[in-house]
C-alpha positions in Angstrom: -0.3 -0.1 0.1 1.3 3.2 -0.2 1.8 6.0 1.7 -0.6 8.5 -0.1 -3.3 5.8 -0.1 -3.3 5.4 3.6 -5.6 7.3 5.7 -5.7 11.0 6.6 -4.5 11.0 10.0 -3.2 7.1 10.5 -0.4 6.6 12.9 2.6 7.8 11.5 4.4 4.3 12.6 1.3 2.8 10.2 2.5 4.3 7.7 5.9 4.5 7.9 5.6 0.8 7.4 4.0 1.2 3.4 7.2 2.7 2.7 9.3 0.1 2.2 11.5 -1.6 4.4 15.1 0.6 3.6 16.7 -1.2 2.1 17.2 0.7 -1.1 18.9 4.1 -0.6 15.1 6.1 -1.9 13.1 4.0 0.7 15.9 5.3 3.8 15.6 8.9 2.6 11.8 8.2 1.9 11.1 7.0 5.5 13.5 9.7 7.1 12.0 12.6 5.5 9.1 10.9 6.9 9.8 10.0 10.0 11.1 14.3 10.4 8.5 15.8 8.9 6.1 13.9 11.4 8.4 14.3 14.5 8.0 16.5 17.7 11.4 16.6 18.2 14.8 14.6 17.6 13.6 11.1 20.0 10.2 10.9 18.2 12.1 11.0 15.3 14.4 9.0 15.5 11.9 6.2 17.5 9.9 6.6 14.8 12.9 5.8 11.8 13.1 2.3 13.9 9.4 1.5 14.5 9.4 -0.5 10.8 10.5 -3.9 10.3 13.9 -2.8 7.7 17.0 -1.0 7.5 16.5 0.8 10.6 19.7 2.1 11.4 19.7 3.7 7.9 16.8 5.0 8.0 18.1 5.8 11.7 21.4 7.7 10.4 19.5 9.7 7.7 17.2 11.3 10.0 19.9 11.9 12.2 22.0 13.0 10.2 18.9 15.7 8.5 18.2 16.8 11.9 21.5 17.7 13.0 22.2 19.3 9.2 19.3 21.7 11.1 19.4 21.8 14.9 22.9 21.5 15.5 24.1 19.4 18.4 21.1 21.6 20.6 18.7 19.5 19.4 19.8 16.2 20.7 18.4 15.6 24.1 20.4 16.5 27.0 20.7 12.3 28.1 21.3 10.9 24.4 25.3 13.9 24.8 25.7 13.4 28.5 26.3 9.8 27.7 28.3 9.9 24.4 31.4 8.3 24.2 33.9 10.4 23.1 32.1 13.1 22.3 34.8 15.4 22.5 36.4 13.9 19.2 33.5 13.5 17.9 32.6 17.6 18.8 36.2 18.0 17.6 35.9 16.6 14.3 32.0 18.0 13.8 33.8 21.4 14.0 36.6 20.9 11.7 34.0 19.3 9.4 31.9 22.5 9.3 34.8 25.0 8.9 37.0 22.6 5.9 34.9 24.6 3.3 36.0 27.8 4.8 39.9 27.0 5.1 42.1 25.4 3.7 42.8 22.1 5.7 46.5 22.9 6.1 49.5 23.4 9.0 50.4 22.1 11.9 47.0 22.1 14.4 45.5 20.3 11.2 48.5 17.6 10.6 48.7 17.3 14.4 44.8 16.0 14.4 44.6 14.0 11.5 48.3 13.3 10.0 47.0 10.8 7.4 46.1 13.7 6.0 
């Protein structure tokens, strides 16, 4: 059943199951964008992204990428950040990726941080 055939007001968990298994790029992206568009925050969107029987890691990672691009680290629940392993390293990497297009990634700081580049 296509999502367009689901009745208006249907439970999003029912609708997400009609969008495919998320095993192909188009299905995973379709599920992720649906989860982002109908949810009330990161926790709700991620919960919905893993509520179908398909490739939930792909759909959840896409949901995280989209919401991260929209809201940055500030949109993440504080309790998730509090228990995040390697948080400082992840923040540094994210900041560097954000800055890299505006800067030439060169010099001693970059080489010390990323010696294989």
